Structures are given as structure tokens and as C-alpha cells.
C-alpha positions in Angstrom: 10.7 11.4 9.4 11.2 14.6 7.6 8.5 17.6 7.8 8.4 20.0 4.9 5.6 22.7 4.4 3.9 23.0 1.0 5.6 26.3 0.2 9.0 24.5 0.5 7.8 21.5 -1.5 6.6 24.2 -4.2 9.7 26.3 -4.5 12.1 23.3 -4.0 10.4 20.1 -5.8 13.6 18.8 -7.5 16.0 19.0 -4.3 13.4 17.4 -2.4 12.6 14.6 -4.8 16.3 14.2 -5.2 16.8 13.6 -1.2 13.6 11.3 -1.2 15.0 9.3 -3.8 18.4 9.1 -2.1 17.1 8.3 1.5 14.1 6.4 1.1 12.5 8.0 3.8 8.7 9.5 3.5 8.5 13.4 4.0 5.4 14.6 5.7 3.8 17.8 3.9 1.9 20.3 5.9 -0.4 22.9 5.0 -1.0 25.9 7.2 0.6 23.8 10.0 -1.5 20.7 9.6 -0.4 17.5 7.9 -1.8 17.5 4.3 0.2 14.6 2.6 3.0 12.1 2.6 5.6 12.1 -0.1 7.2 8.6 -0.6 9.3 7.0 -3.3 7.8 4.9 -5.8 9.4 1.5 -4.8 8.0 2.1 -1.3 4.3 3.0 -2.5 4.4 -0.1 -4.8 5.5 -2.4 -1.8 2.8 -0.6 0.2 0.2 -1.3 -2.3 1.2 -5.1 -2.9 1.2 -5.4 1.2 -2.4 -3.9 0.9 -3.7 -6.2 -1.7 -2.4 -9.3 0.3 -3.9 -8.2 3.5 -7.1 -7.5 1.9 -7.1 -11.0 0.4 -6.4 -12.4 4.0 -9.5 -10.5 5.3 -11.9 -12.0 2.6 -10.6 -15.5 3.5 -11.0 -14.7 7.4 -14.5 -13.2 6.6 -15.3 -16.3 4.4 -14.6 -18.6 7.5 -16.6 -16.6 9.6 -19.7 -16.7 7.5 -19.1 -20.4 6.8 -18.6 -19.7 2.9 -16.2 -22.5 2.5 -15.5 -25.6 0.7 -13.6 -28.8 1.7 -10.6 -30.0 -0.3 -12.6 -32.2 -2.6 -15.3 -29.7 -3.1 -12.7 -26.9 -4.0 -11.0 -29.5 -6.3 -13.9 -30.2 -8.0 -14.9 -26.6 -8.8 -11.4 -26.1 -9.7 -10.9 -28.9 -11.7 -10.5 -27.1 -15.3 -7.6 -25.1 -13.9 -6.0 -28.2 -12.3 -5.7 -30.3 -15.4 
């Protein structure tokens, strides 16, 4: 992964964005020697967002199981009957 200081980003934004589009590799932006942000291309960001939504759904399902907030198949079909018809 490439690292750039924020000053370089300000001065060479167009070139850095072109490099990002070409390589697809995230770029770590630093300020005063400390990590400040990651610059990622749009496709990578959207993929990460999709994955996070899936993982959050799985976590909600696991929590429901642990808290015993579940239905039998018959109960679920009854509750979802209007959508399944």
C-alpha cells in the first residue's frame, strides 16, 4: 500500500487519483506523520459497503438466535404469508 502526505495530495490530486484508478490499491494519507485517511477507488468502497451490510445482517441473525428471538419454519411462513403468495 502506498502512503502519501496530505500536502502531496493537495498538490498532485489529479495524478494521485489517476494512479488510484489504475492500480486500485488504497492510498494511506498522513498528516503530521500520523495516519489520517485512506483513499480508495469507488468500486472498492462500494464492495466494502456491500460486505459490511451482509456482515451486519449475519450479526443480527446470530444475536436473534442467542436471544431466542427465532421462529419455526411454520411460524415464519405464517408471518410471511402475504409476501409468499
